[in-house]
N, C-alpha and C positions, 0 to 999 in steps of 0.2 A: 647477547642480549636482548631483547624486544626493544620496540620504542617504549614502550609502555613500563617494563622493568628497569630501562634506565631513567625512563619520567619518574619513575619513585624513586629513585635511587639518587634524587637528587643531584643529576650533574646538568644536564640539559632537557628544552624544548625544542619539540622538533619544530623547523620553518620550512623546510622543502628544499630540494637545490644543495642537501648538504648540512645549508647550513642552521644554526643550534639559538636561540637567545638565550643569555646568560641566567643564570637560577639564583635569584631572591632579590632582584635590581629592583625597589621602588619609585616607581617613574608620579608624578602632577603636572597635572594637566591643569592651565589657567587660564579659560578664555571666558569672553561672557554670553557667547554661544553659546544653547543649551547643546543643539544638531551637532554644532564642531564638538563640542565633548562627550555626548554620547557618542559619534561617530567616531574620534581618538581614542576613548577607552573599550569599544569595541573592534577597533582594527587592533587593539595593540593585547587583547588579553588572547584573541585569535591570533593571533602572531608568537605567543607563548610568552606574555609578558603580563601575569594575571592580579598580580598587586600592583594597579592604579587609582590615585586620589584623585578627587576633581575639587578644583575653586572655582566660584564665577567673579571675585573679584580680587585686585593686587591683597588687600588689605586681609584677605582670607589666607590667601595664599601663603602669605610671611608670615602669619599665625601658626599655618601649620608647619612650615620650613621650620620655624621658632622651636616646635614640638614633637617633629617625625625626620626620618633619617631619610632622605631623599636620594636617588644616585642620578637623577636626570627632570630637570622642568621642563615643560611645553610650555614660554609664555605666550601671551596673545601682544602686541602692540599696542592695543587701543582696547580701554580695560577702561569701567567709569572710575571716577574716584584718582587715583594716580595711574598714570598710563605703563605700560609695560617698559620703558627703558629707567622709569624714576623706580618702577619697580624692579629691575633686573640690578640696581644700583645699590636697593636694600639688599639684594640675598645676596651681593659678592660683598657684604660689612659684614650681614648675617652669619654665613659659611663660603668664605671667599672662595673655597674648593670646590663646590654644586656648579654641575652644569648644569647650561641654562640652553634651549633650543629657542630662540625666538619665533614666533607663527603671526602670520598678520596677511590683511587681505587687504593691505596697501601699501604694495612694494615702495619704498622710498630711498632711492641708492644714502642720503647722506646721512637717514636713522640705521640702516645698516649700515654702514660704517663707523657710525657712534655704539649701534646693540657690538660690535664685534671689538671696540676698540675697549669695551667697559667691561668686554670677558664672554660674552657670547660663544657658543663653541660656531652654532652654525644661524643662520636666517632664513627662515620657508614661507614662501607664497602662497595663500589661500588662492586656487584651487590646488589641493597635494598634488604632486606625484608621486603616491602611496611608493614606488617601487625609492624612489630619490630620499623620501621622509622616515621607509626602513632601513634602507642602506645607511641613513645621518644615527640614527638612533643605535642602530646594530653595532656601529663603528667607535663612537665613542665610548657605550657598555662595552665593548669587547677590550676594546683599551684599556678602560681602568681597571678588567678584572682582574 
């Protein structure tokens, strides 16, 4: 079976180096920086995750989470209005089992510890190490497959 046939059969999307992205996984990106959102959405789509949704503020992300079934949320710490830590708390109230990876351009040990204590799966600092970023997403989504 060719790569294209396997993809059409709904099995996996090729990622290279023998790894594949789980099919049917929906990811929400919430960041107020348009360039970051655009970059992450493009990166994820190229890595085999075509079902990516975006929000530019926490309130919009929370509305989407209430109405849509996501497998993973990439959530910025610094957001207008409600910050990422408050949004994480709300997400865990709305959908306790929803996995969240926090992203930030302002690394802070206390905030990272707080995020993990509140249920974040990981805390990734911008600029992204794309290999680690991909590994964190794949690991979380494959573990939940």
